[in-house]
PyMOL commands that place a pseudoatom at each C-alpha (Angstrom):
pseudoatom trace, name=CA, resn=MET, resi=1, chain=A, elem=C, hetatm=0, pos=[125.228, 152.723, 117.406]
pseudoatom trace, name=CA, resn=VAL, resi=2, chain=A, elem=C, hetatm=0, pos=[125.690, 150.277, 114.589]
pseudoatom trace, name=CA, resn=GLY, resi=3, chain=A, elem=C, hetatm=0, pos=[122.508, 148.466, 113.600]
pseudoatom trace, name=CA, resn=LEU, resi=4, chain=A, elem=C, hetatm=0, pos=[122.554, 144.707, 113.614]
pseudoatom trace, name=CA, resn=GLU, resi=5, chain=A, elem=C, hetatm=0, pos=[121.190, 143.169, 110.483]
pseudoatom trace, name=CA, resn=SER, resi=6, chain=A, elem=C, hetatm=0, pos=[119.310, 139.999, 110.908]
pseudoatom trace, name=CA, resn=SER, resi=7, chain=A, elem=C, hetatm=0, pos=[120.415, 137.325, 108.534]
pseudoatom trace, name=CA, resn=PRO, resi=8, chain=A, elem=C, hetatm=0, pos=[117.919, 135.009, 106.885]
pseudoatom trace, name=CA, resn=PRO, resi=9, chain=A, elem=C, hetatm=0, pos=[117.796, 131.460, 108.147]
pseudoatom trace, name=CA, resn=HIS, resi=10, chain=A, elem=C, hetatm=0, pos=[120.401, 129.257, 106.546]
pseudoatom trace, name=CA, resn=ALA, resi=11, chain=A, elem=C, hetatm=0, pos=[118.856, 127.802, 103.415]
pseudoatom trace, name=CA, resn=GLY, resi=12, chain=A, elem=C, hetatm=0, pos=[121.712, 125.542, 102.433]
pseudoatom trace, name=CA, resn=VAL, resi=13, chain=A, elem=C, hetatm=0, pos=[124.616, 125.989, 100.099]
pseudoatom trace, name=CA, resn=PRO, resi=14, chain=A, elem=C, hetatm=0, pos=[123.639, 127.675, 96.808]
pseudoatom trace, name=CA, resn=GLY, resi=15, chain=A, elem=C, hetatm=0, pos=[123.502, 125.165, 93.978]
pseudoatom trace, name=CA, resn=GLU, resi=16, chain=A, elem=C, hetatm=0, pos=[123.298, 122.229, 96.376]
pseudoatom trace, name=CA, resn=VAL, resi=17, chain=A, elem=C, hetatm=0, pos=[120.263, 120.005, 95.998]
pseudoatom trace, name=CA, resn=GLU, resi=18, chain=A, elem=C, hetatm=0, pos=[118.587, 119.051, 99.224]
pseudoatom trace, name=CA, resn=GLU, resi=19, chain=A, elem=C, hetatm=0, pos=[117.687, 115.386, 99.428]
pseudoatom trace, name=CA, resn=VAL, resi=20, chain=A, elem=C, hetatm=0, pos=[113.988, 114.942, 100.025]
pseudoatom trace, name=CA, resn=ILE, resi=21, chain=A, elem=C, hetatm=0, pos=[113.099, 111.717, 101.761]
pseudoatom trace, name=CA, resn=GLU, resi=22, chain=A, elem=C, hetatm=0, pos=[109.826, 110.493, 100.349]
pseudoatom trace, name=CA, resn=ASP, resi=23, chain=A, elem=C, hetatm=0, pos=[107.345, 108.667, 102.526]
pseudoatom trace, name=CA, resn=PRO, resi=24, chain=A, elem=C, hetatm=0, pos=[107.869, 104.896, 102.027]
pseudoatom trace, name=CA, resn=VAL, resi=25, chain=A, elem=C, hetatm=0, pos=[104.171, 104.290, 101.296]
pseudoatom trace, name=CA, resn=SER, resi=26, chain=A, elem=C, hetatm=0, pos=[104.178, 107.010, 98.626]
pseudoatom trace, name=CA, resn=LEU, resi=27, chain=A, elem=C, hetatm=0, pos=[107.366, 105.584, 97.188]
pseudoatom trace, name=CA, resn=LEU, resi=28, chain=A, elem=C, hetatm=0, pos=[105.816, 102.117, 96.880]
pseudoatom trace, name=CA, resn=ARG, resi=29, chain=A, elem=C, hetatm=0, pos=[102.634, 103.610, 95.417]
pseudoatom trace, name=CA, resn=THR, resi=30, chain=A, elem=C, hetatm=0, pos=[104.647, 105.562, 92.834]
pseudoatom trace, name=CA, resn=HIS, resi=31, chain=A, elem=C, hetatm=0, pos=[106.495, 102.422, 91.708]
pseudoatom trace, name=CA, resn=LYS, resi=32, chain=A, elem=C, hetatm=0, pos=[103.663, 99.931, 92.214]
pseudoatom trace, name=CA, resn=VAL, resi=33, chain=A, elem=C, hetatm=0, pos=[103.114, 99.045, 88.535]
pseudoatom trace, name=CA, resn=ARG, resi=34, chain=A, elem=C, hetatm=0, pos=[106.835, 98.490, 87.949]
pseudoatom trace, name=CA, resn=LEU, resi=35, chain=A, elem=C, hetatm=0, pos=[107.148, 96.460, 91.165]
pseudoatom trace, name=CA, resn=ILE, resi=36, chain=A, elem=C, hetatm=0, pos=[104.308, 94.200, 90.061]
pseudoatom trace, name=CA, resn=GLU, resi=37, chain=A, elem=C, hetatm=0, pos=[106.006, 93.679, 86.681]
pseudoatom trace, name=CA, resn=VAL, resi=38, chain=A, elem=C, hetatm=0, pos=[109.399, 92.876, 88.199]
pseudoatom trace, name=CA, resn=LEU, resi=39, chain=A, elem=C, hetatm=0, pos=[108.440, 90.913, 91.316]
pseudoatom trace, name=CA, resn=SER, resi=40, chain=A, elem=C, hetatm=0, pos=[105.767, 88.784, 89.659]
pseudoatom trace, name=CA, resn=ASN, resi=41, chain=A, elem=C, hetatm=0, pos=[108.503, 86.985, 87.682]
pseudoatom trace, name=CA, resn=ASP, resi=42, chain=A, elem=C, hetatm=0, pos=[109.473, 85.182, 90.897]
pseudoatom trace, name=CA, resn=PRO, resi=43, chain=A, elem=C, hetatm=0, pos=[107.331, 86.183, 93.884]
pseudoatom trace, name=CA, resn=SER, resi=44, chain=A, elem=C, hetatm=0, pos=[108.574, 83.437, 96.209]
pseudoatom trace, name=CA, resn=PRO, resi=45, chain=A, elem=C, hetatm=0, pos=[111.580, 85.295, 97.727]
pseudoatom trace, name=CA, resn=ILE, resi=46, chain=A, elem=C, hetatm=0, pos=[109.365, 88.314, 98.403]
pseudoatom trace, name=CA, resn=GLU, resi=47, chain=A, elem=C, hetatm=0, pos=[106.625, 86.214, 100.011]
pseudoatom trace, name=CA, resn=GLN, resi=48, chain=A, elem=C, hetatm=0, pos=[109.120, 84.421, 102.221]
pseudoatom trace, name=CA, resn=GLY, resi=49, chain=A, elem=C, hetatm=0, pos=[110.974, 87.626, 103.065]
pseudoatom trace, name=CA, resn=VAL, resi=50, chain=A, elem=C, hetatm=0, pos=[107.932, 89.559, 104.231]
pseudoatom trace, name=CA, resn=HIS, resi=51, chain=A, elem=C, hetatm=0, pos=[106.722, 86.561, 106.223]
pseudoatom trace, name=CA, resn=SER, resi=52, chain=A, elem=C, hetatm=0, pos=[110.088, 86.066, 107.932]
pseudoatom trace, name=CA, resn=LYS, resi=53, chain=A, elem=C, hetatm=0, pos=[110.198, 89.801, 108.814]
pseudoatom trace, name=CA, resn=GLY, resi=54, chain=A, elem=C, hetatm=0, pos=[106.824, 89.408, 110.519]
pseudoatom trace, name=CA, resn=LEU, resi=55, chain=A, elem=C, hetatm=0, pos=[105.062, 91.742, 108.104]
pseudoatom trace, name=CA, resn=LEU, resi=56, chain=A, elem=C, hetatm=0, pos=[102.495, 89.027, 107.339]
pseudoatom trace, name=CA, resn=SER, resi=57, chain=A, elem=C, hetatm=0, pos=[100.613, 86.843, 109.760]
pseudoatom trace, name=CA, resn=ASP, resi=58, chain=A, elem=C, hetatm=0, pos=[100.628, 83.117, 109.028]
pseudoatom trace, name=CA, resn=ARG, resi=59, chain=A, elem=C, hetatm=0, pos=[97.050, 83.402, 107.820]
pseudoatom trace, name=CA, resn=LYS, resi=60, chain=A, elem=C, hetatm=0, pos=[97.773, 86.321, 105.452]
pseudoatom trace, name=CA, resn=TYR, resi=61, chain=A, elem=C, hetatm=0, pos=[100.890, 84.514, 104.204]
pseudoatom trace, name=CA, resn=ARG, resi=62, chain=A, elem=C, hetatm=0, pos=[98.799, 81.441, 103.361]
pseudoatom trace, name=CA, resn=ASN, resi=63, chain=A, elem=C, hetatm=0, pos=[96.163, 83.614, 101.669]
pseudoatom trace, name=CA, resn=ILE, resi=64, chain=A, elem=C, hetatm=0, pos=[98.742, 85.317, 99.477]
pseudoatom trace, name=CA, resn=ARG, resi=65, chain=A, elem=C, hetatm=0, pos=[100.495, 82.042, 98.664]
pseudoatom trace, name=CA, resn=SER, resi=66, chain=A, elem=C, hetatm=0, pos=[97.154, 80.587, 97.555]
pseudoatom trace, name=CA, resn=ILE, resi=67, chain=A, elem=C, hetatm=0, pos=[96.749, 83.253, 94.820]
pseudoatom trace, name=CA, resn=ASN, resi=68, chain=A, elem=C, hetatm=0, pos=[97.698, 81.579, 91.545]
pseudoatom trace, name=CA, resn=ASP, resi=69, chain=A, elem=C, hetatm=0, pos=[98.313, 84.620, 89.364]
pseudoatom trace, name=CA, resn=PRO, resi=70, chain=A, elem=C, hetatm=0, pos=[101.777, 86.057, 90.240]
pseudoatom trace, name=CA, resn=SER, resi=71, chain=A, elem=C, hetatm=0, pos=[100.778, 89.629, 89.350]
pseudoatom trace, name=CA, resn=GLU, resi=72, chain=A, elem=C, hetatm=0, pos=[97.681, 89.475, 91.545]
pseudoatom trace, name=CA, resn=LYS, resi=73, chain=A, elem=C, hetatm=0, pos=[99.785, 87.948, 94.308]
pseudoatom trace, name=CA, resn=ILE, resi=74, chain=A, elem=C, hetatm=0, pos=[102.294, 90.826, 94.266]
pseudoatom trace, name=CA, resn=GLU, resi=75, chain=A, elem=C, hetatm=0, pos=[99.522, 93.422, 93.965]
pseudoatom trace, name=CA, resn=GLU, resi=76, chain=A, elem=C, hetatm=0, pos=[97.752, 91.967, 97.017]
pseudoatom trace, name=CA, resn=LEU, resi=77, chain=A, elem=C, hetatm=0, pos=[101.030, 91.900, 98.929]
pseudoatom trace, name=CA, resn=LEU, resi=78, chain=A, elem=C, hetatm=0, pos=[101.880, 95.513, 98.038]
pseudoatom trace, name=CA, resn=ASP, resi=79, chain=A, elem=C, hetatm=0, pos=[98.403, 96.734, 98.934]
pseudoatom trace, name=CA, resn=PHE, resi=80, chain=A, elem=C, hetatm=0, pos=[98.607, 94.937, 102.269]
pseudoatom trace, name=CA, resn=ILE, resi=81, chain=A, elem=C, hetatm=0, pos=[102.078, 96.340, 103.062]
pseudoatom trace, name=CA, resn=MET, resi=82, chain=A, elem=C, hetatm=0, pos=[101.067, 99.885, 102.093]
pseudoatom trace, name=CA, resn=GLY, resi=83, chain=A, elem=C, hetatm=0, pos=[97.946, 99.548, 104.233]
pseudoatom trace, name=CA, resn=LYS, resi=84, chain=A, elem=C, hetatm=0, pos=[100.099, 98.749, 107.264]
pseudoatom trace, name=CA, resn=GLY, resi=85, chain=A, elem=C, hetatm=0, pos=[101.789, 102.152, 107.042]
pseudoatom trace, name=CA, resn=SER, resi=86, chain=A, elem=C, hetatm=0, pos=[105.216, 103.717, 106.722]
pseudoatom trace, name=CA, resn=GLY, resi=87, chain=A, elem=C, hetatm=0, pos=[107.050, 101.325, 109.041]
pseudoatom trace, name=CA, resn=ALA, resi=88, chain=A, elem=C, hetatm=0, pos=[105.987, 98.230, 107.118]
pseudoatom trace, name=CA, resn=ALA, resi=89, chain=A, elem=C, hetatm=0, pos=[106.575, 99.970, 103.793]
pseudoatom trace, name=CA, resn=GLN, resi=90, chain=A, elem=C, hetatm=0, pos=[110.122, 100.893, 104.860]
pseudoatom trace, name=CA, resn=GLU, resi=91, chain=A, elem=C, hetatm=0, pos=[110.823, 97.313, 105.968]
pseudoatom trace, name=CA, resn=PHE, resi=92, chain=A, elem=C, hetatm=0, pos=[109.585, 96.113, 102.576]
pseudoatom trace, name=CA, resn=ILE, resi=93, chain=A, elem=C, hetatm=0, pos=[111.889, 98.572, 100.787]
pseudoatom trace, name=CA, resn=ASP, resi=94, chain=A, elem=C, hetatm=0, pos=[114.770, 97.353, 102.978]
pseudoatom trace, name=CA, resn=LEU, resi=95, chain=A, elem=C, hetatm=0, pos=[113.925, 93.786, 101.927]
pseudoatom trace, name=CA, resn=LEU, resi=96, chain=A, elem=C, hetatm=0, pos=[113.966, 94.827, 98.269]
pseudoatom trace, name=CA, resn=ARG, resi=97, chain=A, elem=C, hetatm=0, pos=[117.428, 96.324, 98.782]
pseudoatom trace, name=CA, resn=LYS, resi=98, chain=A, elem=C, hetatm=0, pos=[118.648, 92.991, 100.159]
pseudoatom trace, name=CA, resn=LEU, resi=99, chain=A, elem=C, hetatm=0, pos=[117.111, 91.133, 97.216]
pseudoatom trace, name=CA, resn=GLN, resi=100, chain=A, elem=C, hetatm=0, pos=[118.164, 93.557, 94.477]
pseudoatom trace, name=CA, resn=ASP, resi=101, chain=A, elem=C, hetatm=0, pos=[120.622, 91.040, 93.002]
pseudoatom trace, name=CA, resn=ASP, resi=102, chain=A, elem=C, hetatm=0, pos=[117.675, 88.681, 92.448]
pseudoatom trace, name=CA, resn=PHE, resi=103, chain=A, elem=C, hetatm=0, pos=[115.651, 91.495, 90.851]
pseudoatom trace, name=CA, resn=PRO, resi=104, chain=A, elem=C, hetatm=0, pos=[118.170, 93.654, 88.935]
pseudoatom trace, name=CA, resn=THR, resi=105, chain=A, elem=C, hetatm=0, pos=[115.444, 95.613, 87.132]
pseudoatom trace, name=CA, resn=LEU, resi=106, chain=A, elem=C, hetatm=0, pos=[113.937, 97.085, 90.315]
pseudoatom trace, name=CA, resn=PRO, resi=107, chain=A, elem=C, hetatm=0, pos=[113.622, 100.874, 90.080]
pseudoatom trace, name=CA, resn=ALA, resi=108, chain=A, elem=C, hetatm=0, pos=[116.862, 102.445, 91.326]
pseudoatom trace, name=CA, resn=GLU, resi=109, chain=A, elem=C, hetatm=0, pos=[114.899, 105.415, 92.700]
pseudoatom trace, name=CA, resn=LEU, resi=110, chain=A, elem=C, hetatm=0, pos=[113.003, 103.063, 94.980]
pseudoatom trace, name=CA, resn=LEU, resi=111, chain=A, elem=C, hetatm=0, pos=[116.168, 101.471, 96.300]
pseudoatom trace, name=CA, resn=GLY, resi=112, chain=A, elem=C, hetatm=0, pos=[118.062, 104.714, 96.718]
pseudoatom trace, name=CA, resn=VAL, resi=113, chain=A, elem=C, hetatm=0, pos=[121.004, 103.451, 94.697]
pseudoatom trace, name=CA, resn=ASN, resi=114, chain=A, elem=C, hetatm=0, pos=[122.839, 104.698, 91.659]
pseudoatom trace, name=CA, resn=ARG, resi=115, chain=A, elem=C, hetatm=0, pos=[123.214, 101.959, 89.065]
pseudoatom trace, name=CA, resn=ASN, resi=116, chain=A, elem=C, hetatm=0, pos=[125.413, 103.809, 86.556]
for i in range(1, 116): cmd.bond("trace and resi %d" % i, "trace and resi %d" % (i + 1))
show_as sticks, trace
zoom trace
């Protein structure tokens, strides 16, 4: 009788890099400082975008809009979005992708695009 060799589970094609999808909250946290730098130049489209997507209540939207310092405004917004979890963080990243022409210096890694 010929013995059957068990083959190891398929580990992918040798030399091929598996794409690892990072948690959206971790992704925002990793790029938080750069996001604050970039988005604080003109926070209005971000404020309006997250409000129109329903990520902010009217009250929270008014609170964030009342912050005078643009960097503090974006930091508060990011902290709030990250605190809401992965779903909200992913919606925020999707919004950034839609607004990337307005913010061309957004981190490409965050947007999942190649800007070469």
